[in-house]
C-alpha positions in Angstrom: 200.7 131.3 154.8 197.4 131.6 156.7 196.3 134.0 154.1 196.9 131.5 151.3 194.5 129.1 153.4 191.6 131.6 153.7 191.6 132.8 150.5 191.6 129.1 149.2 188.5 127.9 151.1 186.8 131.4 150.3 187.3 130.6 146.8 186.1 126.9 147.8 182.8 128.5 149.1 182.4 130.5 145.9 182.8 127.7 143.5 179.9 125.5 145.5 177.6 127.9 143.7 178.8 128.3 140.7 177.2 126.0 137.8 180.9 124.9 136.5 182.2 125.7 139.7 185.1 122.6 140.4 186.0 123.2 144.6 188.7 121.7 146.0 188.2 117.5 146.9 187.9 118.7 150.9 185.2 120.7 150.2 183.5 118.5 147.4 183.8 115.3 148.5 182.1 116.4 151.7 179.1 118.7 150.0 178.8 115.6 147.5 178.2 113.2 151.0 175.7 115.3 151.9 173.5 115.9 149.0 173.3 111.9 148.0 172.5 111.4 152.0 170.0 113.9 151.4 168.1 113.1 147.8 168.6 109.0 149.3 165.3 108.4 151.3 163.0 110.8 149.2 164.5 108.0 146.0 163.4 105.3 148.4 160.0 105.7 150.1 158.3 105.9 147.4 159.4 102.7 145.9 159.1 100.9 149.4 155.6 102.2 150.0 154.4 101.0 146.7 156.0 97.7 146.9 154.4 97.4 150.4 150.5 98.1 148.9 151.6 95.8 145.8 152.9 93.2 148.5 155.9 92.2 146.2 158.5 90.1 147.6 161.3 91.2 149.1 163.1 90.1 146.1 160.9 92.1 143.9 161.0 94.9 145.7 165.1 95.2 145.7 164.8 95.2 142.0 162.5 98.0 142.2 164.6 99.7 144.5 167.3 99.0 142.3 165.8 100.2 139.3 165.0 103.6 140.9 168.6 104.3 141.8 170.1 103.4 138.4 167.7 105.6 136.3 167.7 108.2 138.9 171.6 108.5 138.6 170.8 108.1 134.4 168.7 111.3 134.1 170.8 113.5 136.5 173.5 113.1 134.2 171.1 113.9 131.6 170.0 117.1 133.4 173.5 118.1 133.7 174.6 117.1 130.1 171.9 117.5 128.1 170.8 115.9 124.8 171.2 118.0 121.9 168.0 117.1 119.7 168.3 120.1 116.4 168.9 123.4 116.7 165.9 124.1 118.6 165.3 121.5 121.4 167.4 119.3 124.1 166.7 117.3 126.8 167.7 118.2 130.2 167.9 121.8 131.4 172.1 121.6 132.3 171.3 122.4 136.0 172.7 120.7 139.1 169.7 118.6 140.1 169.5 115.3 141.0 165.9 113.9 139.2 164.4 110.8 141.1 161.5 109.4 142.3 158.3 111.8 143.4 155.9 111.5 146.4 153.5 113.2 144.2 152.1 110.4 143.0 152.3 108.5 145.8 148.1 108.6 146.5 147.7 107.9 143.4 149.8 105.0 142.5 148.9 103.0 145.7 145.2 103.3 145.1 146.0 102.2 141.2 148.5 99.2 142.8 146.0 98.1 145.5 143.2 97.8 142.5 145.6 96.6 139.6 149.2 95.7 141.0 152.6 96.6 140.2 151.6 96.0 136.6 149.1 98.6 136.9 151.5 100.8 138.5 153.9 100.7 135.9 151.5 100.8 133.0 150.2 104.4 134.3 153.7 105.6 135.1 154.4 105.1 131.4 151.4 106.7 129.6 152.3 109.5 132.5 155.8 110.2 131.3 154.7 110.5 127.5 151.8 113.2 128.9 154.8 114.9 131.0 157.1 114.9 127.7 154.8 116.2 125.5 153.6 118.8 128.1 157.7 120.0 128.0 157.3 120.6 124.7 154.5 123.3 124.8 155.2 124.6 128.8 156.4 128.0 128.1 152.7 128.8 126.7 151.1 127.4 129.6 153.1 127.7 132.2 150.6 131.0 133.3 148.1 128.2 134.1 150.2 127.3 137.4 150.7 130.5 139.3 152.4 129.6 143.0 149.1 129.7 144.2 148.2 126.7 142.0 151.1 125.1 142.7 151.2 125.6 146.7 147.7 124.2 147.0 148.6 121.0 144.9 151.2 120.6 147.3 148.8 121.1 150.5 146.4 118.9 148.6 149.2 115.9 148.1 150.8 116.6 151.8 147.2 115.6 153.1 146.3 112.9 150.6 150.1 111.4 151.9 150.0 111.9 155.9 147.0 108.9 155.7 149.7 106.9 154.2 152.4 108.1 156.5 149.9 107.0 159.9 148.9 103.5 158.2 153.0 102.8 158.1 153.5 104.5 161.8 150.9 101.4 162.6 152.7 99.1 160.7 151.6 99.0 157.3 147.8 99.5 155.9 146.2 95.9 156.4 148.8 94.1 158.6 147.9 91.5 160.8 149.5 93.9 163.8 148.7 96.8 162.7 148.9 99.3 166.2 150.3 97.3 167.8 152.8 98.1 170.9 156.0 96.9 169.0 154.8 98.7 165.7 154.1 101.9 167.3 157.2 101.8 169.8 159.7 101.3 166.2 158.1 104.1 164.4 158.5 106.2 167.6 162.1 105.2 168.0 162.8 106.4 163.9 160.8 109.3 164.7 162.7 110.6 168.1 166.0 110.3 166.3 164.7 111.7 162.6 163.7 114.9 164.5 166.9 115.2 167.2 169.5 115.0 163.6 167.4 117.8 162.3 167.0 120.2 165.6 170.6 119.0 166.7 172.4 118.1 164.4 175.1 119.7 161.3 176.1 118.5 158.2 176.1 115.0 157.3 174.4 114.3 160.5 171.4 116.3 159.4 171.2 115.6 155.9 171.3 112.0 156.8 168.8 112.3 159.4 166.1 110.2 158.1 167.9 107.4 156.5 170.2 107.2 159.5 167.0 106.7 161.5 165.7 104.2 159.1 168.9 102.2 159.4 168.9 102.4 163.2 165.1 100.8 163.3 166.2 98.3 160.6 163.4 98.5 157.5 160.2 97.5 158.7 156.8 99.5 157.7 156.8 100.8 161.1 160.3 102.5 160.7 159.5 103.6 157.8 156.8 105.2 158.6 158.2 106.8 162.0 160.4 108.0 159.4 158.5 109.1 156.0 155.8 110.8 158.6 158.4 113.9 159.3 158.6 114.4 155.1 154.6 113.9 154.7 154.3 117.0 157.0 156.7 118.9 155.9 155.1 119.0 152.7 152.1 120.1 153.3 153.9 122.9 155.9 155.8 124.1 152.2 152.5 124.4 150.6 150.8 126.9 153.6 153.8 129.0 153.6 153.7 129.0 149.6 149.7 130.1 150.1 150.4 132.5 152.7 153.2 134.7 150.4 150.3 134.5 147.6 147.8 136.3 150.4 144.3 135.5 150.9 142.1 137.7 148.5 139.0 136.7 147.7 140.0 135.3 144.3 142.6 133.5 146.0 140.7 132.3 148.8 137.9 130.9 145.4 140.9 129.1 144.3 142.3 127.6 147.2 138.2 126.1 147.6 137.7 125.0 144.6 141.2 122.5 144.3 140.7 121.5 148.1 136.9 120.8 147.0 137.9 118.6 143.7 141.9 117.6 145.2 140.3 116.2 148.7 137.0 115.8 149.2 136.1 114.6 145.8 138.7 111.3 145.9 
């Protein structure tokens, strides 16, 4: 009996890493919950940031969150079960990847939202998505222009630009009447400590849901959101630095990095 159980557990572990694996419910349910909790905050935070910048009401913010979660689920299904377009093309890569919002566009969307409101942000997203779809058909021809060094420099640039946004939220939100107040700093610090402790010492669901637990513990305010997401922004920056280190610091790479940071950080 014990041998059979060990065999079943080993088989479950192997199936977790197979594209078409079907592990038992006792294995699939906890791992599925971990996956959902790990992606939930990263899908939620960009929406809350942009909604705050655009000054949306509570009802409009809820609508935005609902739309983001609905489209995330819909596009994830398409990613898993592609739509065939003739004999040569398909939409979806048949990979177990959760599709959702991205922090990549938060700095740009925040600037657009502050100047033109949520309508300008959504219009820009619509136009930008068409460009991405067009590039997707030709990516195999242009991917040589996006080596790891370029991607890593982009991550660092995004991380640097996001840090300011995270700190503003940590203090209560840019333009808030109580910006930098002791109440805001205390709430954000409380959430930050919870997130750090769970990520450092937690395991399983608790570790993967650290940011979500921190948000719930602090209740969702601008400062609480800042305390939770500032760690995410920092990790984006550090991951970019790690990729740069792997690419090396040859004279050519240093030139590429210098130009990228000048135009990606200095010019804006």
